[in-house]
N, C-alpha and C positions, 0 to 999 in steps of 0.2 A: 728449141735448144735448152738444156737443163743448165744449173749453177755452174756445176762441174766443168761443162763445156764451155761456158764463160769464161770461168778461171783459166782454162787451158789456152783459149784464143788469146786471151788478155797476157798470160805470161809468156806465149810464144812470139807476141808482136812485140812485147818490152823487155823482153829479156830478164824479167823480174821472176824469181822463184815463186813456184806455186802457192807454197804456205803464206807469203807476204800478199800475195794478190787475193786470196781466200780471206784473209783478215780485213782487207782492205774492202771486199765486195760485201762481207758481213755489216762491217760498220757503215757502208754506203745504205744497205738497206735498213739497219737498225736507226739510222738517223731519219731515213724516211717515215718508218712507222711510227717514233717517238712524235715527229712533227704533225702526222696525220692525228695521232691519238690525242694532242693539244689544239685541234679543229685548225692547224696552221696548216697552209696549202704550200707545196714545194712547186716551183718553177725553174725549169732546165731549159734555157735558150737554146732552140735549135732541135730539142727534143721533144719536150713536152711538158705538160703540168699533170702532177699528181694533186688532187684536189678533195674535199671532203664534202659529200653531197646529204641532204637531209632529207630524209622520206617522211612523208605526211603519216599520221595515223589513218590508218583503213581497218575496214571490217572483214572479216574472212571465215569462211566457213570450215567446220570439220563434218566433212561428208559422213563419217562413219557415225557419229554421236547426233548428228544432225541440229549441231547448236552452232552458235555465232561467236566468234572471239574477235578482241579489240587488237589489234598489233598496236603498240604505240609509236611515235616517232622515234626513228632512230638514223642515226649517220652510217653512211657506206663510202669507202674508198673508190675513187675513180680515177681514169687516167684518160686525159686527152691528148692527143698528140699534135705537135706544132705543125704548122703547114709544109715547112723543110722536110720533117720526118714523113709526112704525107705523100709528098710529091716524090721521095725516095721509092717509098713502098710500092706504089702506083707503076 
């Protein structure tokens, strides 16, 4: 499902025009991105959690040059679905 399909579905169910729904969906996604960029997790009860995970430093190989490189520790976003969410999907 794409963002446009989500906007259409919400507009159909609520009766709100698509432009307003699009602004709301964009604002929701921006709020989550801003929060995660500040290392703050987002918890949505019954849906799931958007959390920031830290990857440890590791050594990797550049096969073409046959050299090793150090990948520094870095943060990645992650989603952990709630139990209620998982039971609906199963």
